[in-house]
C-alpha positions as CSV (number, residue, x, y, z in Angstrom):
1,M,25.6,15.5,7.3
2,L,26.0,18.8,5.6
3,T,22.7,18.4,3.8
4,L,20.9,17.8,7.1
5,I,22.4,20.9,8.6
6,T,21.5,22.9,5.5
7,L,17.9,21.6,5.7
8,H,17.7,22.5,9.4
9,I,18.9,26.0,8.7
10,A,16.5,26.5,5.8
11,A,13.6,25.3,8.1
12,W,14.7,27.8,10.8
13,I,14.8,30.7,8.3
14,K,11.3,29.8,7.0
15,A,10.0,29.7,10.6
16,R,11.5,33.1,11.3
17,R,9.9,34.5,8.2
18,D,6.5,33.0,9.1
19,R,6.7,34.5,12.6
20,A,7.7,37.9,11.2
21,A,4.7,37.8,8.8
22,L,2.3,36.9,11.7
23,R,3.8,39.6,13.9
24,N,3.1,42.0,11.0
25,L,-0.6,40.9,11.1
26,L,-0.8,42.1,14.7
27,T,-0.3,45.6,13.5
28,K,-3.4,45.4,11.4
29,D,-6.9,46.5,12.4
30,D,-9.3,43.8,13.7
31,H,-11.5,44.3,10.7
32,V,-8.7,43.4,8.4
33,L,-7.9,40.3,10.4
34,D,-11.6,39.4,10.3
35,D,-11.6,39.8,6.5
36,M,-8.8,37.2,6.4
37,G,-10.7,34.9,8.6
38,L,-8.5,35.4,11.6
39,A,-8.9,36.7,15.1
40,R,-6.2,38.6,16.9
41,F,-6.1,36.0,19.7
42,E,-5.5,33.2,17.1
43,V,-2.5,35.1,15.7
44,E,-1.2,35.6,19.2
45,E,-1.8,32.0,20.1
46,A,0.1,30.8,17.0
47,L,3.0,33.1,17.8
48,G,3.2,31.5,21.3
49,L,3.8,28.1,19.9
50,P,7.4,26.7,20.0
51,Y,9.6,26.9,16.9
52,R,9.2,23.2,16.2
53,F,5.6,23.9,15.1
54,N,4.6,25.2,11.7
55,I,2.9,28.3,12.9
56,A,1.6,29.3,9.4
57,E,-0.3,25.9,9.3
58,A,-1.4,26.4,12.9
59,A,-2.9,29.8,12.1
60,R,-4.7,28.4,9.1
61,N,-6.1,25.6,11.2
62,M,-7.2,28.0,13.9
63,S,-9.1,30.2,11.4
64,R,-10.7,27.1,9.9
65,R,-11.8,26.0,13.3
66,S,-13.3,29.4,14.2
67,L,-15.1,29.5,10.8
68,G,-16.5,26.0,11.4
69,L,-14.9,24.7,8.2
70,D,-13.2,21.7,9.8
71,Q,-16.4,20.0,10.9
72,R,-17.3,16.9,9.0
73,L,-20.7,16.8,7.3
């Protein structure tokens, strides 16, 4: 039981760090975000997701979609 609680707390801390990193991206210029393959609306959309979602992965998937990298050949 203690291990489960510890894992849950660790996941919550990681989610908070990921969200803080994404919020930090919103302070960057649009050109910097574009160089990273992200659009401002994608970062904002990822931040709007509930905590149960891995927003770092969601942001990566959004940028891959906008770049057309997720299309199968």
